[in-house]
N, C-alpha and C positions, 0 to 999 in steps of 0.2 A: 306412785312413790318414786320411781326412777326419774320421772320428769322433775319432781320436786328437788331431788338430790342434784340433778344436772343443773337446775336453775340456780340453786345456792352456789354450786361450784363455779358456774359461769359468772354470776354476780361477783364472787370473790376474786376471780381472775381479773375482771374488768375493774373492780374497785381498787385492787392493789396497784395496777398500772395507772389508773386515773389518779389515785392518791399521790403516787410518785410524780406524775405530770403536774399535779396541782402544787406540790412542793416546789418544783422547778418554776412553776408559774408565779408563786409567791416570791421566789428569789429574783425573778426578772422584774417584778413590780417593786420590790425593795430597791433594786439597782436603779430603776427608772425614776422612782419617787425621789431618791437622793439626787439624781442628775438633773431632772427636769421640773420637779415640784408640781404645783398646780397653777399653770399659767396659760397664756395664749398658745404657745408652741405645743404643749402637750394636749391642750384642747383640740388643736388641729389634727394632731396625730391620732388621737382616740377616735375622732369622727372618721378620718380617712381609713383607719384600719377596720372599723366596724362595717364599712360598706362591703369590702370583699369577704369579710368574716360572716356578714349576713347572707351573702350568696352561698357560702359554705353550709350554713345552718339551714337555710331555706331550700336551696336547690340541691345541695350536696347531701349532708347528713339527713335533712328532712325529707325532701321530695323523692330523691333517688332511692334511699333505703326503704321509706314507707311504701312506695309504689312497687319497687322491684322485688323486695323480699317475699311478699305473698305470691307474686307471679312466678318467681324462680322456684319457690317451694312447691307450687302447684305443678310446674313442669317436671320437677324431679319425682314427685309422687305419682303423676299420671303417665308421663312419657319416657322417663328414665334419664340417666345422666347425659347420654350423647345428645339428645334433643335439647336438654337444658343448657349445655355448654354452647350449642349453636345459637340459642336464644341470647345468651350472654354476649356473644360476639356481635350480634346484630345491634343490641342496645349500646355496647361500647363504641361501635363505629358511629352511631347516631349521636351519642353524647360528645364525642370528640369534635364533630362538625358543629354542634350547637354551642359548645363552650368556646370553641375558637371564634365563632361569630360574635358571641357576647363580649369577649375580650377586645376584639377589633373595634366593635361599636363603642364600647366604653372608653377605650384609649382615644379614639377620634373625638368623642364628646368632651373629654377632659382637656384635650388640646385646644378645642374650638371655643369653649365657653369664654375664657378670658380674652380671646381675640375678638369675639363678637359683642361682648357685653362688658360694662364697667363692673368689676368685681372688687369688693372690699379686700383689704390685705389679708385678713384672717381666713377668708375663703380661698384666696389665691394659694396660700400655703397648703390648704387641704387638697386642692386640685393637683398641685405638684407632687404631693405624697401619693395621691391616688394613681398618678401616671406610673409611679414606681411599683406600687403594691397591687394594682388591679389584676395583672397577669397571674398573680397568686391564685385567683379564682379558678383558672383552667386546671392547674395541678391539684389543688385541694379538693375540688369537686370530683375529679377522677379518683383521688385517694378515698373519698367517701364511698364511691361506687365500688372500688376494690374491697373496702372494708365491709360493705353490705354483702358482697359475694362470700367473703370469708366467714362472716357471722352466720350466714344461712347454712353453711356446711359445718357450723359449730366450732369454728376457729376464732377465738375472741382476743387472743394475746396481741398479735401484731396491730390490728386496728386500734386497740386501747393503748399500745406502746407508742404509736406514731406521733401523737401530739407532743411527746417529750422532745422530739426533734425540733419542732417549732420553738419551744422554750430554750433549748440549748443554743440554737442559732440566734435567737433574739438576745439572750444574755451576752453571747459572744460579740454581737454587733454593738450593743450598748457599751460594753467594756472597751472594745476597740475604739469606738468613737470618743470616749473619754481621754484616751491616751493620744489621740490626734491633736488635742489642744484647740480644736475648732470651736467657734461659738455654738450656742445651743441649736440654732436653726440648721447649721451644717451637720451637727451630731445626729439630729433626728433623721436625716436622710440615710445615714449609715444603718440605722436600725431598720428602716424601711427596706433597704436592699437585702439585709439579712433575712427578713421575712420572705421576700421573693424566692431566695435560694432554698429556704426550708421546704417550700412546696415541692420543688423538684426532688429533693432528697427523700421526702416522705413517699412520693410516688414510686421511686425506684426500690425502696425498702420492701414494698408489698409484692413486687414481681416474683421473687423466688418462691414465696409461700403459695401464691396462686398456681404456679407451675407444679408445686408439690401436690396440690389438690386436684390436678388434672386439667387446669385451664391454660390454653395456649391461644394468644390473641391472633385471630385471622380476620382482616377487614371484611365486612359483610354488609353490603348495601341492599339488603332484602327489605325494602320499605313496605312490601306487601305482607310481611310476616303477621300472622293473625293476632299475635299478642302485643305487637309493638304499638298499635294505635290505642288500645285500651290502657296500656302502660302510661303513655305520655298524656292521654286524656285525663287520667287520674292524677298525674303529677301537677297539673296546673292549679287545681284547688288546694292540693297538699302544700304547695309552696307558700300559700298564705296561711293555711290552717294550722300546721304543725308547730311552727316556731313563733307563735304570737307574742310570747314573752320577749324574745330577742328583738322582734320588730318594734315592740313598745320601747325597749331600751334604746334602739337607734333613734326613734322619734324623740325620746327624751334628750339625747345628745345633740340632735339638730336644734331643738328648742333652746338647749343650754348655750349653744354658740350664738344662735340668732338673736336671742333676747338678753344677752349679757353685755354689760358696759365694757368699754375698752380702756386700756391704760392711758390713751391719749386724752382722756377727760370727757369722752362722749358718754354722758350718763342719761341721755334721754333720746327718744325718737319721736317723729311726728306721725300722728295717725288722725286722719280726717280733720287736718288743720289744728290738732291739739297736741301740745308737747306732753309726752308720756314718759315717765322715768322707767328705765330698764328694771325689771323685777330681779334680775340676776347680776352677779359680778363675774368678771373674767376668772376663769378657772373652774366654772361650774361643770363643764364637760369632763374635766380631769377628775373632779371630786366624784362624779357619777361613775367614772371608769374604775377608780381605785375601790370604791364601795362595791360595785358589781363584781369585781374580781374576787373579793372576799366571799361574796354570796355564792359565786360559782364553785367554790371549793366543795361544800357539802352537796350542792346540786350535781356536780360532775361525778363525785365519788360514789354517791348513793342513788340519786334520782335517775341520771342518764344511764348509769350502770345497770340498774334494775330494768329500765325500759329497753335497753339494748339486748339484754339477756332474755327478757320475756317476749319480745316481739316475734322471734321465730316460733316460739311455743304457741302464741296466739294464732299465728298464721297456719301452723300445722293442725291445730284443733279445728280451726274454721274450715280448712280444706277438707278435713275428714267429716265435718258436721258433728263433731264431738262437743256438744255444748255443755255437758256436765263438767268435762275436764276444763273447758274454757272458763266456766264460772269459778271453779276451784282455783285455777291459776290466777284469775283476776282478783279474787278475794285475798289470796296469799300475798300478791304484789301490793295490794292496797294496805294490808296490815303492816307490811314492811315499810312502806313509804311513810305512813303516819307514825310508826314507832321511831323511825330515824328523823323524819322531817320536823316534828313538833319540838323535840329537845334541841335539835340543831337551830331552829328559829330562836328559841328562848336563850340558848347558850351564847349565840353570837350577839344578841341584843345586850345581854348582861356583860359580856366581855369585850364589847366593841372598843372601848377606850384603851384598855391595856393592850389589845391587839394592835391598834393604830400606833400607840406610843412605842411599842417594841419594833414593829415592822417598818413603819413609814416615817416617823417623826425624826428627821435629821436633815441637815444641809438645806436644800431648797424647799423641803416639805416642812413648813413652820407650824407654829401653834394654831394660827388661823385655819390653815389647811386641815389640821387634825380635827379641829372643832367642826368644821363644815362636813368633813367626811363622816364623823361620828353621827351627825344628825341624819345624813342620808342612809347610813347602814341601819339605823333604828327602824326606818320605814321599809327599806328593802327586805330586811330580815324577817319582818312580820309575815311575809308570804313564801318563805322557803319551802314549807310543806306543800303549798299549792303549786309552786314551780315544779317540784319533784313529781307530784301526782299527775300534772298535766302531761308529762312525757309518757307516762304509762297509759293514761286514759285515751289520748289521741291515737296512740299506736293500737289500742284495742279496736277503735273504730276503723282504722286503716287495714287491719288484718281481716276485717269483714268487707273490705273494698267499699266502704262508705266514706267518701271524701267530702260529701256535701254538708253533712251535719256539722263537723268541726269548722268548716268554712263559715257557715251562717253564724255560729256562736262566736267564732274568731272575729268576724266583721263587727258584730255587736260590741265586743270587748275593745276593739281598736277605737271605735267611736267613743266608748265610755272613757277609755284612757285619755284620749285627746281632750275631751270635755273637762275631765278632772284635772289634767295637767295645766291647761290654760286657766283654770280656776284657782288651783292650790298654790301655784308659784308666787302669787302676789302676797300670800300669807306665810308660806313655809319655804320660799325660795326653791333651791334644788331639791330640798326634802319633799316638796310637793310633787315633783316628778317621780320620785321613788315611791311615794305613797299611792299615787294613781296607778302605777304598774302593779303594786301588790294587790290593790282592791280589784282591779280588772282580772287578775289571775285567780283570785279566790272565787269571784263570781263565775268565772268560766269553768272552774273545776266542779262547782256545785251543779251547774246546769248540765254539763256533760255526764256526770255520774247519774243523774236522774234519767237522762235520755238513754244511756246505755242499758240501764235496768229495764226501761220500758221496751227498748228495741229487742232485747234477747229474752225478755220475761225472766230475768234472773234477779235475785235479791242479794243485797249485802248481808252476809251471814251474821248471826248473833255474836259469834266470837270476834268479829271485827269491832263491834261496839264495845265489847268487854275489854278488848285490847286497847281501844282508844281511851277508855276511862282509866285503865291502869297506867297508860303512857302519860296522861295528863297529871295523875297523882305523882308519879316518879319525877316528872319534869318540874312540878311545883317544889318538891323536895330539893331537886337540883338547883333551882333558882334561889331558894332560901339559903342553901349552903354557900352558893357563889356570892350572894349579897353580904352575908356575915363575914366571909373571908376578905372581901374587898374593903369592908369597913375597918378591918384590923390592919390593913396595909394602905394607909392614906398617902397621897402624893404630896411632896413638898420639894422645895428647891434643893434641899440638902441631900435628898435620896433619889435624885433623878438620873442615876447611873444606868448603864446598860444591864448590869447585873440585877439591880433592883427591878427594872422593867421586866426582866425575865421571870423573876420571882413573883411579881405582881400578876403575871399572866398564868404561870404554871400552877401556883398555889391554889387559886380559886378554880382553875380547870380540874386539878386533881380532886379537890374537895367536891366539886360538882359531879364528877364521874363516880366518885365513891358513894355520894348520896343517891344518885340515880341507880347505881348497881344495887346498893343495899336495899333501897325501897322496892326495886323490881323483884328482888329475891323475896322480900318480906310479903309482898302482895301476890307472889307466885305468877310472875309474868312469863307466859310461854314464849313470847317473842324474844325476851332477853335470854332465856335458856337456849333457844334455837340459835341466836346470834353467837353466844359463847361456844356452842358445839361447832358451829361453822368455822369460827376462828381457830379453834383447837384442832379441828379435823385436818389430817394430813392430806395434802393435795395429791 
């Protein structure tokens, strides 16, 4: 019972911080949409930023935390705090060396490519931005490692708070670039520099709290440490397996740039001697970026928050061999993910146009940008519940020190995503890229759920299915209320003010929430009652 209370409290702490960070993230996207719109320059920036950000998710948040937390937890349980902190120093030293090497190799590569090969202008801009932003990898991966340490000792606030620093620096850089009066290409460099400095600031913010928990860094090159080899052996497959959704999103962005026509009039390319029209238009990567940012809001606030909070519990239960508690924790997490993820998927699909009109549609972000973004959100949002569930499921496997199974399934889904992407873009344009990502995530979560049950001989409890049915009923009522309210507030040229845009988003949102809450109470949803108790509970 205490574990359940601690889990809810931890999720609430992480969710509040992540919610505030996502609000700042929306603010930064609103600023950047108005400044840069959906064009070649922002296409280049989104791809350039996703590469160091992918390292953060794969190598930082993904591999380091997934491999380190179970090992660190085991050291504390079996050998005590002193040995555990020695182990942390060994890992930290090794990470600093590896990350430094990665950054040096990356910088050298980005400098060399345009000198050795003929590179199109749109890729040249990507390489220039990468030279500025790639060192961010060093700092943000160390930040992820520091966050993993704090999460293991049940301190969740600072790791969840740190992303706000990135958003604050990003917004500051964008606003400063606007007042410089430079052209767009020069302005985007200022944003890139701000991101680089945000990494350093985030790292230094963690240090006082680590010291408070008893950690003092002492360089230690004990390469023969018995747990070091197993730790980094597990990290290699985790890098690929944990963040498959983010990897698919990066692939989508690269395809969106590579197969998009340019403003210079190049609307076709030659393949096997045949002229083939580009399936995408310039701005496709920007549209994917803005759509993904909206999808990341519920994913970060609920999905990642639950996974972050539940991972140390999974690891502790596994270290103790307490499979009954492991099964109970897994079922509670699964219920919560479905209860939040399904209405989030439906809600964003229903409200995507009012959200885009209010947040993005102004200045450089025109009606065509809004229409293209709406289409992409429709397909991305269909998989929100699956994206959330993947974070929990994969961490369940890693707490068991099983890194092979997620890799096999992840490899299958990457291949599926690529095949679907290259097939669907000819029909749905950038919407096809989003749909392929959603389909591969849904298939991955189904397979992993079945395999976890078989591996641990656990079953999804009956109350999970009851909760799912009630959630679907409440979500249907929510969608109906939203549809009716939107029909009562049609868009016309005479009512396209900011005030009306706000009303057109808030009114169906409030009606949807009321319908969901009323239906949940009517059908006696335990998940809804627990959520309300958690919100009202004093921290």
